[in-house]
C-alpha positions in Angstrom: 21.2 -34.8 102.8 21.0 -38.3 102.1 23.2 -40.7 100.1 20.2 -40.3 97.6 19.2 -36.9 97.6 23.1 -36.3 97.0 23.0 -38.4 93.6 20.4 -36.5 92.1 22.1 -33.5 92.8 25.2 -35.2 90.9 22.4 -36.6 88.2 21.5 -33.3 87.8 25.1 -31.7 87.1 25.8 -34.8 84.5 22.2 -33.8 82.7 22.7 -30.0 82.5 26.5 -30.9 81.5 27.1 -33.2 79.7 30.8 -32.7 79.4 30.9 -33.4 83.2 32.9 -36.2 83.8 32.2 -39.1 86.1 34.2 -41.9 87.8 34.1 -44.1 90.9 36.8 -41.5 92.9 35.1 -38.4 92.0 31.6 -40.0 92.9 32.8 -40.5 96.4 34.1 -37.3 97.0 31.6 -35.6 95.7 29.2 -37.9 98.0 31.2 -37.2 101.1 30.9 -33.4 100.9 26.9 -33.1 99.8 25.3 -35.2 102.9 26.9 -32.9 105.0 24.7 -29.9 103.3 21.1 -29.4 103.1 19.2 -30.6 100.1 16.7 -28.3 99.5 19.5 -25.3 99.6 22.0 -27.1 97.4 19.8 -27.9 95.0 18.5 -24.2 95.1 21.7 -23.3 94.6 22.5 -25.6 91.9 19.6 -24.7 89.6 20.4 -20.7 90.0 24.2 -22.4 88.9 22.9 -23.9 86.0 20.8 -20.6 84.8 24.1 -18.6 84.8 27.1 -20.5 84.0 28.1 -23.1 80.6 30.3 -24.6 82.9 29.7 -27.8 85.5 30.0 -26.5 89.3 32.6 -27.2 91.8 31.0 -28.4 95.0 32.0 -24.8 96.7 29.7 -23.3 94.1 26.8 -25.1 95.2 27.8 -25.6 98.6 25.7 -24.3 101.5 27.2 -24.6 104.9 23.9 -24.4 107.6 25.4 -22.3 110.7 26.0 -23.1 113.8 23.4 -22.6 116.6 24.5 -19.6 119.2 23.9 -20.1 121.7 25.7 -18.1 123.7 22.7 -15.6 125.0 20.8 -18.7 126.7 24.0 -19.5 128.3 24.1 -16.4 129.4 20.6 -16.6 131.0 21.2 -19.5 132.7 24.0 -18.0 134.2 21.9 -14.8 135.5 19.6 -17.5 136.8 22.1 -19.5 138.9 23.7 -16.1 140.2 20.1 -14.8 141.5 19.5 -18.4 142.4 22.0 -17.8 145.4 
């Protein structure tokens, strides 16, 4: 996600949870983590979290990790082609 999108996530948290305190250090910490995640999925997790919890979330409670692409089968097929070409 972009920095602006991450700020919108944090803004949503501060609106939904007035007791969620934010300072410069905490903002930078949250931004560093949020920008590595996909915006739409984090936003969806946050909306779900807001509907079910009266306490502000931690980063891990709304985090989304994109799955690494598994290219094992592609590599295997390329090796087979190379062997068959010999």
